[in-house]
N, C-alpha and C positions, 0 to 999 in steps of 0.2 A: 503494498500501500504504499503511497506516494504521504509526502510530510506536505507538501504544496497544498496551499487551500483551492475547492475549487473554484475556478476564473468562470467568469459567464461576457456574455458579449454584450456590449451597451455601446449606442449610439450619443452621440454628445454633439449639442452646436455651441458657440458663444463669440462674443466680439472679441476682436483682438486688433493690437494697437502695434506688435512687436515679433521680433522672430523668436522664434523655438526650435528644437533639436529633437520632437517626435519621428521615431522613423515607423509607425504605424502609418494607415492609411488614413489620411487626412487633405481635406480639399477647400479652396473659399469658391464661394459660391455666389458673392456678392459683396457690396461695400455702401459705404451709407460715413454721414457727418452727424456723430451725435454731440448735446450739448453736454457742457459742462456747468454745475450751476454755480461751481464755486471760485472757480476763474474766469466766469462768464466769457468761456471761450467755445470752437466747435471743434473736433479729433476726428482725423479720418479714422473709422475703423473698419478692419475687414469680418466678413461673417462667413464664421471655420464653421466644417463637419469633420468627426473623426472615427474612427471604428477603434474602441478599446476592449482589450482583455483586462477585465478586474474583479476583485472579490466582492465589490460592493460600489453601490453608487458615487462611495467617499473616495475608492479608490479610483473610482473612473476619473474623475474630476479630478483629483493629485498628479495621478499622470501626466494630464491635461498641462496642467501648473508649473509642477516641477520644469518641464520641457522646455519653458519658456529660459530664455539665457540672460533679460532685463527681468532684476523681479519688478520696477515701479512698471513695466508693461506686461505682467502676468492675468490675464485673463479673472476678472469678477463676477462678471455675469453673464453665466452659460444662459441659454435659452432652452435647453433641455438637456435630461440626460437621462435618457430610455433604455432598458433593459433588454436584450432580443433573444430567441430562443436559438436553443444551440445549431439550429440548422441556418440561419439566417448569415446572409453573407452581406456585405455592405458593397461590391462592385455593382456597378449600373452603367447605362448610357451616359447618365447623368454625371455621375463617380466612379470612372473607370479606372481600371488597374493600373499602377505605374510598376514598372521593374525596382524602383528605391523602395518601395513596400516592403516592409513587414509583417504579414498577417497568416496566423494569429501572431498578434506582436510576443516578443518571449515575459 
């Protein structure tokens, strides 16, 4: 029996402003300007999607957050984080497979 916790598949989306090092499947599906009420300015954000293998929603979000190389640009606003069944695969015509993706991620 494995000592590794059972890992589930998750589909996430978040708003992103900076670079990351996540090697699993991820895509940018669009972008927009978000208003920052503290600085009264607008920030350009990408609308990102990713597939993640994790033991929980918390771990799935943590994987994405920890992959960001600039802490001040770590995503804070996740649009959603949905658990998917074991047979689910993230690759579609809209979200195609790329050679650089590692899936399922280690």
